[in-house]
N, C-alpha and C positions, 0 to 999 in steps of 0.2 A: 734605071738611070739615078743616081745620087741628086739629090734636090741641090741646085746649083745657090740657093740664098741659104739653105742649110750649111753648105760648105763656106759659104763667106762667112757665116757668124761661126763656125769653127774656127777658121782661119784668124778671125778678129781675136777670138776669145785666146787662142794659142800664142799670139805675139803679145796680148795684154799679160795674161797669166804666165808666160813662160815655159809651159809645158803643154803637150797633148794630151796628156793626163788630166793635168787640172783644167783644161776646156773641156774634156768630155764628162767631168763631174758637173763644171758649171752648168753644161747643157744637158744633163742626165742621160750622158750615153758612154760608152765603154771604149777605153784607151784607143782600142782596134778599131773601133768605129771613127773615132775623131782622126787617127792617123789615115783612115781610108778615106775620109773626106777631104784631107789636104793632100794626098797623093792623087786625087781625081782631080782637084783644081789645078795642079801643077801638071798632070798630064793634059789637060783640057788646053792650058795656056801654054804649054811647051815650053816653060821656064822654071827655074828653083825660085820659090818665094822665102824657103826658111833654110838656114844650115842646121843640120840636125845633129847633136852627139848625143851620149847617155846622160850628161849633165844639165846640158842647156839648149835652148834653141836661140838663133838669132837672126834676124831679118837679113834677107839681101839687099841690095840695092833698089832691084825690082819690087820685091817684097814690101819695103817701106812706101814705093809708090803705090802699090795695090792695094795697102793698108788704108790708105787716105782714101783712096775712090769706092772702097767697100763699105768705111764710116759713112761716106755720103749717101750712097746707093741704098743701106740698110736705114739710115735715117728717113730718107725720101718715102721708102717701102712701109716703114712703121707710121709716118704720118697718113700716107694714104689708106692704109689698114684702118686707123684709128678714124679719119673721115667716115667712113662708108660703114664701119663696125656696124651691124644690125640695123642698117638704114637709119641711123641716128643721127640728127642733125647737132650734136651738140659738141661743144670742146670737150677733148677727152686726151690723155696722155701724158707725158713727163714734158714739163716746161723747164727749160733752163735758162735762169736769168742772172747776169753778172750785173752788181752794182758798186760805186764807191765805198768804201766801210763809213765812214761817217754820214753820208747823205744817206746811204742804204739802213742803217741803223735807225735812224730817227725817221726817214719818210716811208721806205718802202717795205721794211719787214712789219710795221704796224698796220698796213693794209693787207696783206697775205691772207690772215684768217678771212676776213669779208670776202675775197677773192675767190677762195677756196668754198667758202658757204654759197656763192653763188654758181662754181662750177665744180661740183662735189667730184667729177672725174676727170679733174686735171689733177696731177701732181708737180708740186713746184720745188725746185733746187735752185737754191740762192747760193751764189757765188760772192764774195765778198773782196774786191780787190780796187787799190787806186791805182795799179799798173794797167798801162794799153793792155787790151785785150783783143785777141783775134777771133772774130765772132763766127768765120765759117770754119778754119783750122782747129777754134778749141770747140767747137760744137754748139755753141750757146744759142738760144732761139731768141734773146733779147740781151742788150747792153746798154745800161741806161750809165751816162757821161754829164757830168758838169764841166763847162767848158768848151773852148772853141773846137771844133771837129776838125778832123785831119782830113783832106780829100781823100774820098773811096768810092766804091762802087754800091755802099751800103745805102739803104733808105732811112730815114728820119723823122721822128714827129717830135715837136719843141713842147716840152711839158710846162716851161715857165722860165722867167729871169731868175738871176743869180745876182743880187747885189751885194757888194762888197763892204767892208766896215775894219777900220784902222781902229785899234782900241789898245787901253793897257789897264793895268789895276791902279786903283787910287793910291794905294803903298807906292807902286813905283813912280807915278807922276809927281807924290810929293817928295820924293828922294832926288828925281832926277830932272824936274822940270817938265812942263807940257808942250811938246811941239805945236807950233801956229803954223808953218810953212812944212811942205814937203821936204825943201833942202833940210829942215831942223833933224830930220830923220838919221843923218847921217852921224850925227852925235850921239846917237841913243841904240841901245841893245835890240837890235831888230832880230826877230825868231822868223827863219824864213822856211816856205815850204817848198822842198826840193824839187817836187814833180811839176811846180808850175812855171812854164816858161816866162811867166811875171815877176818871179821870184828867184828862179835858181841860177841866174849868171851874176850874183854880186848886186844886182839893181832891182829896185822897186818901180814897178811902171804906173805912172798916172796920165792924166790929162785924159781927153775923148776919145782919143786914136792910141793911147800909149806913148806918146811922143815925150812926154817930161820921164827920164831917167833918175833916178835917185840911185849915187852907190849906198848901199848899207851894209853893215856888218853886225855880227851878233854870236854869241857863245852857243846856239842852239839851232838846229836846222834839223828837219826830220820829213819824211813822207807820209803823214799822218796829220790832218790840223786839228784832230782831238788831243795828241799829244803837246801841241804848242799852245792850245787852250788851255790845259792844265797847268802848264807854266806861266803862262801870262799872267793867269788867276793867283797863282802864287807869288807875282811881283817881279819876275825874271825879267820881262821887258815888254815889247811892242810887237803887235801880230796885224796881219794884214789877210783877213779870211772872209770867204763867204758869212754874210750875214748869219745865216741860219745856223751855223755852227757855235756863234760867241751870244745868239738872243738869249738865251738864259741867264748867262753871266751880265750881260748888259741889263737885262731887265730886274736882276736883284741886286744889282749895284757892286759886283764883284768886278767888273769891268767897265770904262769909260769911253764912249767913242769920241775919238778925236776930229774936230773939226780942222781941216787944213785949208791951204789955199788954191789946191787943185783938186778937179774932180776923180773920184774913185774910178778904177776901169773895171768895166762890166766881164766879165772873164768868158763871156758867150752863151751863158743861160744852160738849161737844161734840156736833153734831149734824150729820147729812148730810140736805139739804133736796131734794126732789121735787116734781114737778108733781101735782096733785090729779086724780083720775078712777080707775076701776075699771080701766082698760086699762093695763097696766105695760108697756113694750115690755122684752124678756126682757135686753134689754143692760145695761138701767138697775136690774132687779132683781138679774142677777148680780153687778152690783159693788156695792150696798147689801148683800148677804148676805156678800160676800166682805170688805168693810170691819167689818161687825159682827161678823164671825167672827177678824178680824185683830186689831181692838181689845179682843176679850173676852179673847185671847190673850197680851194686851201690855198689861194695865192697868197692871204697875207700870213699865214703861216711862215712864210720863207722870208720874211720882210726882215 
């Protein structure tokens, strides 16, 4: 009898690679054996998983559902095997971490060498994206996000606060004047971050609860804070960004923080998100603890 888990791996590779021959090469088996594994799966389940022609493979509707289930099962199996392998109680295996681009480059990427030295059996894969990610569907072990979190079943650990700053280049302020009130921003070239609910609807939010809405406009919007930072440093306009993005430019004098008549809105802090459940893989726990310790010791670096 063919091993069921091997058959599932063949099916996953066939769906991913687009052919049974490619799946066989990936798993170091003949095309005939790869075909036999998928035939065995379909016979056991009593359903068709793949539409097969001489040129391509496509998933049936049932095949797509089964593919998602196979991903979950095989990942769980890998985690169990990693935890008990050689009766070691060490963090092992591939750890997939998704982080926001600007924040990840500044604060997460520099931490990875130290983490891998401490946990040499863990292989880290970093994904950089400011777009919302689905931890379970996209098979991330951890997701780090800056800002308010949507309600979900995911568990979270807070890494720290995320103070904001409104700033502009001295050259821009010399040409256009320095805003003193948040209402003054309506007359300035405001460069907005499109992924923020605080800036994406044509208004910038201020006040302790975000209740002060100021209509703004500008000739640049972007889904990345560093793109806005570069434009602001070159004198294009005013930005409303996390202080960690503008910190170096503020320290060098390339940007000037504006003192306004309303409090700046704190966007919800920084969090690490991970899957629910009692059992947490050692590699995941190790990274969470490592990040929490690192950020507790570097709170000033985020101000």
